[in-house]
N, C-alpha and C positions, 0 to 999 in steps of 0.2 A: 702026221706030216702033211697029208693031203688037205686036211681041214685048215691048217695054218696057212698053207699056200693059197688056198681058195679064199680065205679071209683077207689076205694081203691084196689079192687081185681085185676083189670086190671093193675094198676100201680105196684102192687107187682109181678104180673106175668111177666110183662115186665122186671122188675128189676132182677128177678131170671133168666130169659132167657139171659139177657146180661151178668150176672155174670157167667153163665154156659158156654157161648160161649167164654168168655175171658179166662177161665181156662181149656178149652179142648185142647187136643193135635192135632197137624196138621199132616196130612199124605201127603207125596209127592210121586207121581208115576214117575218112571223112566224106561227107556227101558234098558233091559239087553243086553249087547253087544254080547253074545254068542247065544241068542235065541230071538224069537220075543215076548216072554211073558213079561208082565209088572210086575215089582217088586215094591212093596209099601214099602217105608222106613218111619220110624217114625222120624220126625224132632224135634218136641217139641221146636221150637224156635232157634235151632242151625243151623249153616250154613253147607252145604255139599260141597264136592269137586266139583269144576267146571272145565270145559275144558278151554283151553287158550282163545278161542274166547269169551266165556261168561265172563270170568274174565276181559278181556280187555274192554268189554262193561260196566261192573260194575265200573271199574276204571275210564272210561271216564265220566260216569254219576256222580260219586262221585266228580271228579275234577270240572265238570261244576257246581255242587251244591255248592261246597266250594267257587268257584269264585263268584257265586251269593250272597252267605252269606257274603263274605268279602266286597262286594260292599255295603251291608246293614249295615256293621259294626260288624258282628258277627264272632268271631274267634273260630274255633273248635280246641281242643287239638289234637296233633299228637299221633299216636299209638307208643307205646314203643317197641313192638315186642314180648312181653310175658316174662315169668319168666326166660327163658333160653337165652335171647338175649345177655348178656354179657359174655357167655361162649364160649370156643373154640369148634371145631367140635367133638373131642374125648370126652370131658366132657359132651357135649350135648347128645351124644349117650349113655353114661353111665347113665346119669340122666334119659333119657327117658326109658331105660331098667329097671331102678329101679322103675319108676312110673308105668310101665306096670306090673311088678311083684306085686306091691302094689295093683293095680286094680284087678289082677287075684286072689289075696288072698294068694299067696305063701310067701309074706313077711308081717310082721306086721308093724305098723307105727313106732315103736321104732327101728326095724331092718333097715327100710328104712332110718331113720334119721341118724343111725350109719354109714351106707354106704355112 
């Protein structure tokens, strides 16, 4: 009886630990260009801006992975470029300015839709 109870307790503890790890936020440390101190950024699953060399490495790895997947018969969908992909440059700037104002709280959702 004690072994069975101990097994249940250990299984539930491991389950809670896995769930907590999956729902926690990730922190990424990066060097600040102006000083030697380390800046910790909260990523929470989102990508950060990369320099050109790192972006090139990522693109190469993704290209190789897509080629291997195509050999296996798996086709991945292409990225469409986001919600502002089909707009010209001036309209993109205006839309991004409206989105920034909406995030800052200077505009309400109704005002942003009207603009």
